[in-house]
C-alpha positions as CSV (number, residue, x, y, z in Angstrom):
1,M,23.4,5.2,15.3
2,A,22.0,8.6,14.5
3,P,23.4,10.2,11.4
4,T,26.0,13.0,11.8
5,D,25.3,16.6,11.0
6,D,27.6,16.4,8.0
7,G,25.9,13.3,6.8
8,V,22.6,14.8,7.2
9,L,23.6,18.0,5.3
10,A,25.1,15.8,2.6
11,S,21.8,14.0,2.2
12,L,19.9,17.1,2.0
13,H,22.1,18.6,-0.7
14,A,21.8,15.3,-2.7
15,T,19.1,16.2,-5.0
16,D,17.8,15.2,-8.5
17,P,19.4,17.6,-11.0
18,R,16.5,17.3,-13.4
19,H,14.3,19.1,-10.8
20,A,14.7,22.4,-8.8
21,P,16.3,22.1,-5.4
22,P,13.7,22.0,-2.6
23,A,12.6,25.5,-1.3
24,V,13.2,24.5,2.4
25,L,16.9,23.7,1.6
26,D,18.1,27.2,2.7
27,I,15.8,27.1,5.9
28,L,17.1,23.6,6.8
29,T,20.8,24.4,6.3
30,D,20.5,27.5,8.5
31,P,22.3,26.7,11.7
32,A,19.4,28.2,13.7
33,N,17.2,25.5,12.4
34,R,19.7,22.7,13.3
35,A,16.9,21.0,15.6
36,L,14.4,20.9,12.8
37,L,17.2,19.3,10.4
38,R,18.0,16.7,13.1
39,Y,14.3,15.9,13.4
40,V,13.5,15.3,9.9
41,A,16.7,13.3,9.4
42,E,15.9,11.0,12.4
43,D,12.7,10.1,10.7
44,P,9.9,10.0,13.4
45,F,6.4,10.1,12.2
46,G,4.9,13.4,13.2
47,A,1.6,15.1,14.3
48,H,-0.4,11.9,14.7
49,V,-0.6,10.8,18.4
50,F,0.0,13.4,21.1
51,P,0.8,11.4,24.3
52,G,0.0,13.1,27.7
53,D,2.7,14.2,30.1
54,V,1.2,12.4,33.2
55,R,2.3,8.7,32.9
56,D,1.1,5.6,34.7
57,Y,-2.5,6.8,34.3
58,A,-5.2,4.1,34.5
59,P,-7.1,3.2,31.3
60,S,-10.2,3.3,33.6
61,D,-9.5,6.9,34.4
62,F,-9.4,7.7,30.7
63,L,-12.7,6.1,30.2
64,A,-14.2,8.2,32.9
65,D,-12.5,11.3,31.4
66,L,-14.0,10.4,28.0
67,D,-17.5,9.9,29.5
68,R,-17.4,13.3,31.2
69,R,-16.2,15.0,28.0
70,L,-19.1,13.4,26.0
71,A,-21.7,15.3,28.1
72,G,-23.3,17.7,25.5
73,T,-20.5,17.0,23.1
74,A,-20.3,18.3,19.5
75,P,-20.1,15.3,16.9
76,I,-17.2,13.1,17.5
77,H,-15.1,10.7,15.2
78,L,-15.5,7.0,15.6
79,W,-13.1,4.4,14.3
80,S,-13.6,0.7,13.7
81,Y,-10.2,-0.9,13.2
82,I,-10.1,-4.2,11.5
83,P,-6.5,-5.3,11.3
84,T,-6.7,-8.0,8.8
85,C,-4.1,-8.1,5.9
86,A,-3.5,-10.8,3.1
87,Y,0.2,-9.9,3.4
88,R,2.5,-7.5,5.2
89,C,4.0,-4.5,3.1
90,R,7.8,-4.0,3.7
91,F,7.3,-0.6,5.1
92,C,4.3,-1.3,7.3
93,Q,4.8,-1.1,11.1
94,Y,1.1,-0.8,12.1
95,P,-0.7,-3.6,14.2
96,V,-1.8,-6.0,11.5
97,V,-2.9,-9.7,11.5
98,L,-2.3,-11.9,8.4
99,V,-5.2,-13.7,7.2
100,K,-4.0,-16.7,5.0
101,G,-5.6,-19.8,3.5
102,D,-8.0,-20.7,1.0
103,G,-11.0,-18.4,0.2
104,E,-13.4,-19.8,2.8
105,A,-10.9,-20.3,5.5
106,A,-9.5,-16.7,5.0
107,A,-13.0,-15.3,5.2
108,G,-13.8,-17.0,8.4
109,K,-10.5,-15.6,10.0
110,A,-11.4,-12.2,8.8
111,A,-15.0,-12.4,10.2
112,R,-13.7,-13.4,13.6
113,W,-12.2,-9.9,13.8
114,V,-15.6,-8.5,13.2
115,D,-16.8,-10.7,16.3
116,W,-14.0,-9.3,18.5
117,N,-14.6,-5.7,17.3
118,V,-18.4,-5.8,17.9
119,R,-17.7,-7.3,21.5
120,E,-15.2,-4.6,22.2
121,A,-17.6,-1.9,21.0
122,E,-20.1,-3.3,23.4
123,L,-17.6,-3.1,26.3
124,W,-16.9,0.6,25.5
125,L,-20.7,1.4,25.5
126,R,-21.0,-0.3,29.0
127,E,-17.9,1.6,30.3
128,V,-18.6,4.9,28.7
129,P,-22.4,5.4,29.1
130,R,-22.6,8.7,27.1
131,L,-20.8,7.2,24.2
132,A,-24.2,5.7,23.0
133,S,-25.9,9.2,22.7
134,A,-22.8,11.0,21.4
135,P,-23.5,12.3,18.0
136,I,-21.1,10.6,15.4
137,G,-19.8,13.1,12.8
138,E,-18.0,10.4,10.9
139,F,-17.5,6.6,11.1
140,N,-14.4,5.3,9.6
141,V,-13.9,1.6,9.1
142,F,-10.1,1.3,8.6
143,G,-7.3,-1.2,8.9
144,G,-5.3,-3.2,7.9
145,T,-7.5,-4.2,5.0
146,P,-11.1,-4.3,6.0
147,S,-12.0,-4.7,2.4
148,L,-10.8,-8.3,2.9
149,L,-13.9,-9.1,5.0
150,P,-16.7,-11.2,3.2
151,P,-19.9,-9.3,2.3
152,D,-22.0,-10.8,5.3
153,A,-19.3,-9.5,7.8
154,I,-19.2,-6.1,6.3
155,R,-23.0,-6.0,6.6
156,R,-22.9,-7.1,10.2
157,L,-20.2,-4.7,11.1
158,I,-21.8,-1.6,9.7
159,R,-25.3,-2.6,10.9
160,F,-24.2,-3.0,14.4
161,Y,-22.5,0.5,14.6
162,R,-25.6,2.1,13.0
163,E,-27.9,0.5,15.5
164,N,-25.8,1.1,18.7
165,F,-24.3,4.5,18.1
166,R,-25.9,7.8,17.5
167,F,-25.7,8.0,13.7
168,G,-27.6,11.0,12.1
169,P,-28.5,12.0,8.5
170,D,-25.3,13.8,8.3
171,T,-22.9,11.1,9.7
172,A,-20.4,10.1,6.9
173,I,-19.3,6.5,6.7
174,R,-15.8,6.0,5.2
175,F,-14.3,2.6,4.3
176,E,-10.8,1.7,3.6
177,G,-9.1,-0.9,1.5
178,D,-6.6,-1.7,-1.2
179,P,-7.0,-1.9,-5.0
180,S,-7.1,-5.5,-5.1
181,T,-9.9,-6.0,-2.6
182,L,-12.1,-3.0,-3.3
183,T,-13.6,-4.8,-6.3
184,A,-16.7,-3.6,-8.3
185,E,-18.9,-5.9,-6.3
186,K,-17.5,-4.7,-3.0
187,L,-18.0,-1.1,-4.0
188,E,-21.6,-1.7,-4.9
189,L,-22.2,-3.4,-1.4
190,L,-20.6,-0.5,0.4
191,A,-22.7,2.0,-1.5
192,E,-25.9,0.0,-0.7
193,L,-24.8,0.1,3.1
194,G,-24.6,3.9,3.0
195,C,-20.8,4.4,2.8
196,R,-20.1,7.8,1.2
197,K,-16.4,7.9,1.4
198,L,-13.7,5.6,0.3
199,S,-9.9,5.6,1.2
200,C,-7.5,3.4,-0.9
201,G,-4.1,2.5,-0.3
202,V,-2.7,3.1,-3.7
203,Q,0.9,4.2,-2.5
204,S,2.2,4.6,-6.1
205,F,1.1,4.1,-9.8
206,D,4.7,2.9,-10.5
207,D,4.7,-1.1,-10.8
208,R,8.4,-1.4,-10.0
209,V,8.0,0.7,-6.7
210,L,5.0,-1.2,-5.8
211,E,6.7,-4.6,-6.4
212,L,9.8,-3.6,-4.3
213,S,7.4,-2.4,-1.6
214,G,5.7,-5.7,-1.3
215,R,2.5,-4.5,-2.6
216,R,0.4,-7.2,-4.6
217,H,-1.6,-4.8,-6.8
218,T,-0.6,-3.1,-9.9
219,A,-1.2,0.4,-11.3
220,R,-3.9,-0.9,-13.6
221,M,-5.8,-2.2,-10.5
222,C,-5.5,1.3,-8.9
223,L,-7.0,2.9,-12.1
224,D,-9.7,0.4,-12.3
225,F,-10.6,1.2,-8.6
226,I,-10.9,4.8,-9.2
227,R,-13.0,4.4,-12.2
228,N,-15.3,2.0,-10.7
229,A,-15.7,4.0,-7.5
230,Q,-16.5,7.0,-9.6
231,R,-19.1,5.1,-11.7
232,V,-20.8,3.9,-8.4
233,G,-21.0,7.6,-7.3
234,F,-19.2,8.0,-3.9
235,D,-19.0,11.4,-2.6
236,R,-15.4,11.5,-1.9
237,I,-12.8,9.0,-3.4
238,S,-9.5,9.4,-1.5
239,V,-6.2,7.6,-2.5
240,D,-3.0,7.3,-0.3
241,L,0.3,8.1,-2.0
242,M,3.8,7.5,-0.5
243,Y,7.0,9.2,-1.4
244,G,10.5,8.2,-0.3
245,L,10.1,4.5,-1.2
246,L,12.7,2.3,-2.4
247,D,14.0,3.1,-5.9
248,Q,11.4,5.7,-6.2
249,S,12.5,8.8,-8.2
250,V,11.1,12.4,-8.3
251,D,9.9,11.6,-11.9
252,S,8.0,8.7,-10.6
253,V,6.2,10.9,-8.0
254,R,5.5,13.3,-10.8
255,R,3.7,10.6,-12.9
256,D,1.7,9.6,-9.7
257,L,0.6,13.2,-9.5
258,D,-0.3,13.4,-13.1
259,L,-2.6,10.2,-12.9
260,V,-4.4,11.6,-9.9
261,V,-5.1,15.0,-11.6
262,E,-6.0,13.2,-14.9
263,N,-8.4,11.0,-13.2
264,K,-10.0,13.7,-11.1
265,V,-9.6,11.9,-7.8
266,T,-11.3,14.0,-5.1
267,A,-8.9,13.6,-2.3
268,V,-5.2,12.5,-1.8
269,V,-3.3,11.8,1.3
270,C,0.6,12.0,0.7
271,T,2.7,10.2,3.3
272,K,6.5,10.1,3.6
273,L,8.1,6.7,4.1
274,H,9.0,6.6,7.8
275,L,11.5,3.9,9.0
276,R,12.0,4.7,12.6
277,S,9.6,2.9,15.0
278,Y,6.6,4.9,16.2
279,A,6.9,3.3,19.5
280,D,10.3,5.2,20.1
281,T,8.5,8.6,20.4
282,R,4.6,7.6,20.7
283,T,4.0,9.8,17.6
284,G,2.1,6.9,16.1
285,V,0.9,3.5,16.8
286,S,3.3,0.8,16.1
287,G,2.6,-3.0,16.0
288,D,4.3,-5.8,18.0
289,Q,7.0,-6.3,15.2
290,P,9.1,-4.1,13.1
291,A,8.5,-3.8,9.2
292,P,11.1,-5.5,7.3
293,W,12.5,-2.1,5.9
294,Q,13.1,-1.0,9.5
295,L,15.8,-3.6,10.1
296,P,19.0,-1.9,9.4
297,A,20.8,-4.9,8.0
298,Y,18.0,-5.4,5.6
299,R,18.2,-1.9,4.4
300,A,21.9,-2.2,4.0
301,R,21.8,-5.3,1.9
302,L,19.3,-3.6,-0.5
303,A,21.7,-0.4,-0.7
304,G,24.6,-3.0,-1.3
305,A,22.6,-4.6,-4.1
306,G,22.3,-1.5,-5.9
307,Y,18.8,-0.4,-4.8
308,H,18.4,3.4,-4.0
309,W,17.1,4.9,-0.9
310,P,16.0,8.4,-1.8
311,S,18.1,11.1,-0.1
312,L,16.7,13.7,2.2
313,G,16.9,16.3,-0.5
314,E,15.2,14.1,-3.0
315,Q,12.3,13.5,-0.5
316,Y,11.8,17.2,-0.2
317,Q,11.8,17.5,-4.0
318,M,9.2,14.9,-4.1
319,R,7.1,16.6,-1.4
320,E,7.4,19.7,-3.3
321,V,6.3,18.2,-6.6
322,L,3.1,16.9,-4.9
323,I,2.3,20.2,-3.1
324,D,2.8,22.5,-6.1
325,G,1.2,20.1,-8.5
326,L,-1.9,19.5,-6.4
327,T,-2.3,23.0,-5.5
328,A,-2.0,24.1,-9.1
329,A,-4.5,21.5,-10.1
330,G,-7.2,23.1,-7.7
331,Y,-6.6,20.9,-4.5
332,R,-6.3,22.6,-1.2
333,E,-4.1,21.2,1.6
334,Q,-6.0,21.0,5.0
335,P,-4.6,19.5,7.2
336,T,-0.9,19.0,6.3
337,M,-0.5,16.6,3.3
338,Y,-4.3,15.9,3.1
339,F,-5.4,17.3,-0.2
340,A,-8.9,17.8,-1.4
341,L,-10.5,19.4,-4.5
342,D,-12.0,22.8,-3.6
343,S,-15.3,21.6,-4.7
344,V,-15.4,18.9,-2.0
345,G,-13.6,20.9,0.7
346,P,-11.4,19.7,3.6
347,E,-11.8,16.5,5.5
348,V,-14.6,16.6,8.0
349,W,-13.2,13.8,10.2
350,K,-9.9,15.6,10.6
351,S,-11.5,18.9,11.4
352,I,-13.6,17.3,14.2
353,M,-10.3,16.5,16.0
354,V,-7.9,19.2,15.1
355,D,-9.6,22.5,14.0
356,Q,-8.9,25.1,16.8
357,D,-12.5,25.7,17.5
358,R,-13.4,22.0,17.7
359,Q,-10.7,19.4,18.8
360,D,-13.4,17.0,20.0
361,A,-13.1,13.3,21.1
362,E,-12.2,10.4,19.0
363,V,-12.8,6.8,19.9
364,A,-11.0,4.0,18.1
365,I,-12.3,0.6,18.5
366,G,-10.0,-2.3,17.6
367,L,-6.5,-3.6,17.7
368,G,-4.1,-0.5,18.2
369,G,-6.8,2.1,18.2
370,S,-5.7,5.5,19.4
371,S,-8.4,7.3,21.4
372,S,-8.4,10.8,23.0
373,C,-10.3,13.5,24.7
374,R,-9.1,16.8,26.0
375,D,-8.1,15.4,29.3
376,S,-6.2,12.3,28.3
377,E,-5.5,9.6,25.6
378,A,-5.2,5.9,25.4
379,I,-3.9,3.3,23.1
380,T,-5.6,-0.2,22.5
381,E,-3.4,-3.4,23.0
382,V,-1.3,-3.8,19.9
383,D,-0.6,-7.6,20.5
384,W,-3.5,-9.5,19.1
385,R,-3.2,-12.3,21.8
386,A,-3.4,-9.8,24.6
387,Y,-6.2,-7.9,22.8
388,A,-8.2,-11.0,22.3
389,A,-7.6,-12.1,25.9
390,A,-9.0,-8.8,27.2
391,V,-12.1,-8.8,25.1
392,E,-12.9,-12.5,25.9
393,A,-12.5,-11.5,29.6
394,G,-14.9,-8.6,29.3
395,R,-12.4,-5.8,29.6
396,V,-11.9,-2.9,27.3
397,P,-8.5,-3.9,25.9
398,L,-6.6,-0.5,26.5
399,G,-2.9,-1.1,26.8
400,S,-1.9,2.3,28.0
401,A,-3.2,5.7,28.9
402,T,-1.7,9.1,29.7
403,R,-3.3,12.4,31.1
404,F,-2.6,15.9,30.0
405,S,-1.6,18.4,32.6
406,P,-3.2,21.9,32.2
407,A,0.1,23.0,30.5
408,A,0.1,20.0,28.3
409,Q,-3.5,20.5,27.4
410,E,-2.6,24.1,26.2
411,S,0.4,22.9,24.2
412,R,-1.6,20.0,22.6
413,A,-4.4,22.3,21.5
414,I,-1.8,24.5,19.7
415,K,0.1,21.6,18.0
416,M,-3.2,20.2,16.8
417,A,-4.3,23.5,15.5
418,L,-1.0,24.0,13.7
419,T,-1.6,20.7,11.7
420,T,-4.5,22.2,10.1
421,L,-2.2,24.9,8.4
422,Q,-5.0,27.4,9.1
423,P,-4.1,30.6,11.1
424,L,-4.1,30.3,14.8
425,R,-6.7,32.7,16.3
426,D,-6.0,34.2,19.6
427,D,-9.6,34.8,20.4
428,L,-10.3,31.1,20.1
429,H,-7.2,30.3,22.3
430,R,-8.6,32.7,24.9
431,Q,-12.1,31.2,24.9
432,R,-10.7,27.8,25.5
433,F,-8.0,28.7,28.2
434,P,-9.4,31.8,29.9
435,G,-6.6,34.2,31.0
436,R,-4.3,32.7,28.3
437,S,-3.0,34.2,25.1
438,L,-0.8,33.1,22.2
439,F,1.0,36.4,22.6
440,D,1.9,35.8,26.2
441,E,4.7,33.7,27.4
442,P,5.9,31.0,26.8
443,W,4.1,31.1,23.5
444,R,5.2,34.8,22.5
445,R,8.8,33.6,22.6
446,R,8.3,30.5,20.6
447,F,6.3,32.2,17.9
448,R,8.7,35.1,17.7
449,S,11.6,32.5,17.2
450,L,9.7,30.9,14.4
451,A,9.1,34.4,12.8
452,E,12.8,35.2,12.9
453,R,13.7,32.1,11.2
454,G,11.3,32.5,8.3
455,L,8.7,29.8,9.6
456,A,5.7,31.8,10.9
457,V,4.2,35.3,11.0
458,A,2.9,36.5,14.3
459,D,0.6,39.6,14.0
460,E,-0.6,40.7,17.3
461,S,-2.8,43.5,15.9
462,T,-5.1,40.9,14.1
463,G,-4.6,38.2,16.8
464,R,-3.4,35.6,14.2
465,I,-0.4,33.5,13.7
466,Q,0.2,31.8,10.3
467,L,2.9,29.5,9.1
468,T,5.0,30.5,6.1
469,P,5.3,28.3,3.0
470,A,8.4,26.7,4.6
471,G,6.6,26.5,8.1
472,R,4.0,24.5,6.3
473,V,6.2,22.0,4.8
474,L,8.3,21.6,8.0
475,V,5.0,21.7,10.3
476,E,5.7,18.2,11.8
477,A,9.1,19.2,12.8
478,V,8.1,22.5,14.1
479,I,5.4,20.8,16.3
480,N,7.7,18.3,17.7
481,T,10.8,20.5,18.4
482,E,9.4,23.8,19.2
483,F,6.3,22.9,21.4
């Protein structure tokens, strides 16, 4: 059941008195922004997957669209998704496969996913001929927990992609994992294989919050990972932090921030806990079963046992602590909630997909991958049995595809550009959509409305549209309610 407006407002006003009320409180309590308030209260993930508006689109047609778009393409982003995990976190709703058993048995099960990933990649290369010659801007091995893979499997995976896709001297290789499996030995191996970037699912440096979330690592392991990675010398060491977790406080988030700054982590990805299924709105890729915390009865039992779910007001206080603290420490937010030290600059892989003058294709190989080009998008099977059957049968295992109508292509381009938090430029929009302008209808009316509500500034004399600080904080809600 959706929360009532009165209940949502009460949750928004329930803040931690030891910290200032969130700056967006006035914006969200304005009746003119009721749609934004309802969006953030209903808790969908935002600004990740943009589904097309033409349904029942054949996956084979998406592959043909992609091949056409790859003719003479700028660098693209390539993902290899390894869904293996040693356990399931209580908040995780992504497609993952648990790998259990003793060391050798677990390693064998994990390595099987490299076999399937490589076979799927070969099918993509067969069905999308131009993919082999498309320049790769960044290659990201993500999951799941790909750092669970045994060393030989990691070598085989990275070697295959290097040898069969167009990697160049500027191609960045990123590898993801968690603090318990990105050991000193694994870090040395990754550096040897040419990985320049790391992403680590720290989530919190508070041991109690980690335990309640079902994480099996400690704050000490997180700090050891950061220091070992710095010693090895990776170009970018990125950690994921979550806020809104069970029994998490604003003070706890503040301590997380302090440790990130103190240890000079080069990049931070901050994510709000989302409990609504991504599958409801296709704003993310959801697995074939819910996370434990998504079950209302389970959440109610935790609340009845005295545990605290942070209110909407506390969540925005946490977000504000992170934004203000990281900005003051010399980090720049670009795109939304992705922070990097000014000395290392914004994330290249994100700019490939979302910067207004780029927005090139991305190809995600593996269970639950999300791939797109300017014409259409597709999601790979999320049920591992259906995925494996398709790969064994010699089919690219796409589960669904949708196409963008001309109007949807224009809307999607604006939404993607807004996520960068950079000014929208009318000259770039006109180049991509001849005869169209951000200051013509229907966009003029929408941006004027955002300006009247304190969320954007639209300046036709300079041809630029810029989100206000409140608009930047609420950008996901703006994108999904206004466009």
